[in-house]
Structures are given as structure tokens and as C-alpha cells.
N, C-alpha and C positions, 0 to 999 in steps of 0.2 A: 469692598464689602467686609470690612474688618468686623462689624458687628455680626454679619451673617456667619463668618468663620468661627466666631466664639460660640454662637449658638450651635453649629454643627459639632463643635468640640464637646459642648455640654451634652448634646443628644447621644454622641458616641460613648461618653462616659456613663450616662444613665443606662444605656443599653447594656453596656459590659457588667454594670452592677445588677441589673436585672437578670442576666444569665447566671450570675453567681448566686442570687437569691432563689432563683427557680431550681437550680441544682441542689442547694441546701433543702429547699422544700421537698424534693423527691427523695434525698437521702434520709431526711427526718421521717417521711412517711414509711419508708422501708424499714427503718429501725424501730418506729413506733409499733408496728404490727408484731414484731418479734418481741418487743418489751411487754406488750399487752399480754401476749401468750404466756410469757414467763411470769408475769404477775398474776394472772388468772390461775396458773398452775400451782402457784405457791399459797394462794388464799385458803383453800379447804384445809390444808395442814395447819396453817396459822390459827384458823378459827377453832379447829378441833383441839389443838394443844392448849389454847387459851381457856376453853370451856373445861378441860380436864384439870388445868391448874387452879381454876376458880373453885371447881368442886373440891379439889384437894384442900383449899383453904378453909373449908367448912367440915372436912371429914374429921371423924373422932379418932385421931391417931395418937400413938404414944410419943411421936416425935413431931415437933413443929419447927419447920425451917424458918430461919430469919427473915426470908422473903415475904412470908405471910403473916409476920407480926408487925403491927403498926406502932411507931414510936410515939411516946407520949407527947413529946415536943419536937418540932422540926426547926433545926437551928441552920441547916445547910442542906442544899438540894443539889443533885446532878441533872444536867440537861444534855440530851443527845440531839444535836442539831443536824439534820440531813438536808443537803442542798446539792446543786449540780456543780460540776467541775468547770463547765463552760457557760457563756452567756448566750445572747440572742435567742432567748426563750420567753420573751415578754416580761410580764411581772411576776413570773412563777416564784423566783427566789425572794423578790421584794415582799410578796404577800406572806410567805412563811416567816421571813425575818421580822416582819412588822408584829406577827403574833409573838415571836420571841421577845422582842423589845417590850411589848406591852406586858408580858408576864413577868419579865425580869424587873420591871419598875415595881410591880406589885410586891414581888419578893423583897426587893430592896427597901421598900417603904415599910415593910414588916420586920426589917432587920435580919432577913434570911440571907446567908451566903450562898453563892452560886459557883459550882464547877461545870465546865462545858466540855463535851466531846463533839468536835466538829468533823462530820463525814461530808466531804465535798469542799473544793477550793473556794467557792463563792462564800460559803458560811464561815470558813476559817478566816478568810480575810476580813470579813465584817467583824467577827469576834475580836480579832486583833486590833482593829481600828477602834472597837468599842472599849478595849481595855479590859476585856473579860478574862477570867482566869482559865485558860485552855489546859485541861488535865491531859488530854489525848487527842490525836487527830489522825485522819486518813484522807488523802487525796488520790486522784487518779483512779477512781472506782471503774471507769470504762463503761461500756455499753451493757455488760452483764456483771452483776454482783457476785462476788465469790465469798463464801462463808469463811474460808481460811483468813481472808484479809480482814474481815469485820470482827473476828474473835479478840484479836489484841486490844484495839481501842475500847471495845465494850468491856473486857474483863478488868480493865482499869477501874471502870465505873462500878462493877459488881464487887470487886475487892474493896472499894472504898465504902460501899454500903455494908458488907460483911464486918468490916473493921470499925464501923460507927463514925466514919469521917463525914458521910452524908446520910440523911435520914429519909430521903425519898428520891426516886429516879423518874424523870419524864423523857419523853421523846417527842420531837416536832418533825413533821414531814408532810409533803403534799399527797392527798389521797385522790387516787384517779377515779372520777365519776363518769366522765365520758370525753371524747375528744375535745370538746369546747369548754369543759368545766373541770377545774382541779381545786379541791378544797385543802387549805392549810390546816393540818390537825395536830392538836396537843393532847397527848395521851399519857397517863400515869402508868409506868411499868411497875414499880416497886414502892411500897408494899402492894400486894395484890388488891385491886380495887373491889370494893364490896358490891354485890348486886342489889337489885330492888328487894324491898322487904318481903313481898310474897315468895319470890324465888328463893330468897335467902333462908326463910323458915323451912321451905320444902328440902333444901339442901341440908340444913342442920338436922332434919328429922330423918331423912331416908339415905343420905350418901355416906358411904364408908368403903374402905378398901382392905384387901387382904394382901400382905406383901410377902414376897419370897425373894431372897432368903430374909431381908430385914427392911425396915421402912427408910432408915437414913440413907444408904446409897441410892435406892430407887427415887426418893423424893429429891435428893440433891441433884442427880443427873437430869431429872425430868424438868425441874424448875430452871436449870441452866439452859436446857434446850428450848424452854418456853421463851426466855429472854432473847436468846439468839434468833429464834424463829421470827419473833415480833420485830427485831431490828432489821433482819433480812427482808421481811415483807415490806417494811417501811422504805428501805432502799429501792426495792423492786417497784414499789408503787411511784416513788419519786422519779425513777429513770423513765417510766412509762409516762408520767406527767410532763417531764422535760421534753421528750420527743414530740408529744402531742402539742406542747406550747410552742415549740420551735417550728414545727410544720405550719401552725396557724400564724405565727409571727412572720415567717418567710413568705407565705402566701400573701399576707397583707403587704408585705414589703414589695413583692412582685407586682401586685395590682397597682400600688401607688407609683411605682416606677413607670408602668405603662401610661398612667394618667399624666405623669410628668413629661413623659416623651411626646404624648399628644399634644399637650399645651406648648411644648418647645418647638414642635414642627409647625404648629399654627402661627406662633410668633415668627418663626424663621420665614414661613411663606409670605407673611405680611411685610416683613422687613424686605425681602427679595422683590416682592410686587412693588413696594414704594420706591425702591432703588431703580427698578426698570422704568416706572412711571416718570421719575425725576430725569432719567437719561432721555427719554423720548421727548419730555417737555423742552430739554436744552436743545435737542436736534431740530425740533420744530421751530423753536425761537430763532435758532441760527439760520435756518433755511429762509425764514420770514425776513430776517434782517438783510440777507444778501438780496 
């Protein structure tokens, strides 16, 4: 029963794979809960500081930070691409990189240069294969993002904006909606995006600030914190998306493995039954001949 032995080997191999995917599913589920808690805890701060920064863009101050001043022409842009370090998370990274490629084609068609900051091993590898100009990079983000690691690569882009080497800064990451849905998101960080007309008119009319001791140091520090918080929030959202996508992908792999095992066992039983029937037929034929 050589065929039966081969089938048994296949069944054993698929069962071992199923054990691995089941274990990965449970690990991803555990990490997902922690990542979601971390992401939800960071959201209120990111939303509030974004609101304050937008209000500041319309405040009547004696000092205007370069981050709130739009350039007349955009000749070069910066792009922060956030992906995972590891695979086995479905189409999570593919969907985000598809948005990146689509946007890069539009910029290239318009004659706009692109500098890239890659946060995550998958995005870095993709950008290197694409031949993009990678200005800064960070891999090995881990399960929990740390601001001190993120500041360095992001500062490269902020310095480039202040020095006039880029005229706009964008960020791409996967936004967590729920366990089954993650949306690739492209957001403009710099210059500060204008609000809708009605709200814009309200801000221009009513919003202003009193600074102590001076506007410049307060505004400089606050806008720096604004960019850092949005990048941190993007990384936290992407990690939550990664664990959710991995849990779903590993669950699907485990279910498929069980189906394959069932089919292989059915084939094995049919093969075994056919071999037994053949042997019985030979025995009966031999007895009849005698």
C-alpha cells in the first residue's frame, strides 16, 4: 500500500501545519486585544491635538509656523509608509502598498519628486524593489510602538520640509475599523489641511490664543508633538490591524487544513477499501481454482 502510505504522510504533514496555524491564531488573538487597547487609548490624544493644531492654523498670531503655510508649488513630496515587519497577515500590506503605488504614479505623472520614509520591513523591501528614494527607515517595530524609535526617521522628513527640500508630507497606514475590516488610509500631514468652509469661517472669526511667554516656542513644540502623535497613532493602528488580519488569516488556514485532512482521509479510506477488496477477490479466485 505505497499509495496509502503517501496519503498517511500527507495527512500527518497537514495536521502538523494545522497545529502551527492554530497556535499562531491564538497568539495573534492575544496580541490583538492588547494592540486594540493601546490604539484606542492613543486615539483621544491624537484627535485632540489635531483639533488644536488645526485651530492654530487659523488663529491670528504674530508668528506663523512653516507647518501651517502652504507652498505655492509642490515640486517634491515626502511619504511615510507604515507596514508590518512580518507577513502571514492576509492582504493587509498589499492593500496599503497598492494605495501608495497609485498615488506615486499620480505624482510622477505630474512631475513631482518623492522621498519615502519606510516604517516596517515589508514596506522597506517593497520600496527598495520599486527603486524609490528611501530617505529614512525603521524596522523591528515590535508589538508595541515606542515614540523614541519613531522620532528619528520622522525628524528626517520634518527637517526636509523646514529646509524646503519637500513641499508636502503624507502618511499611509491601515486604519482599524473592526476585526474583519482594515482600511488603507492616505493622510496629508503637512501643511495642515484646511477644514470645510463653514467651520473654517468660524475658526477665522472666533479662534485665537494667548501665549506665555512667547508664541514661537509654544507653537514650535506643539506642532512637533502634533506630527509625532499622528505618526505614533498610525503605527498603533497598523499594529492592531496586523494582529487582527493575522488572526483571521490563520483561522482561515486552520479551517482549510481541516477540510484538506477530511478529504485526504476519505481518499485514504477509499484506497484502503479498494486494496482490501482486491485481496479478497484474489483469495476467492485462488480458492475457486483449487
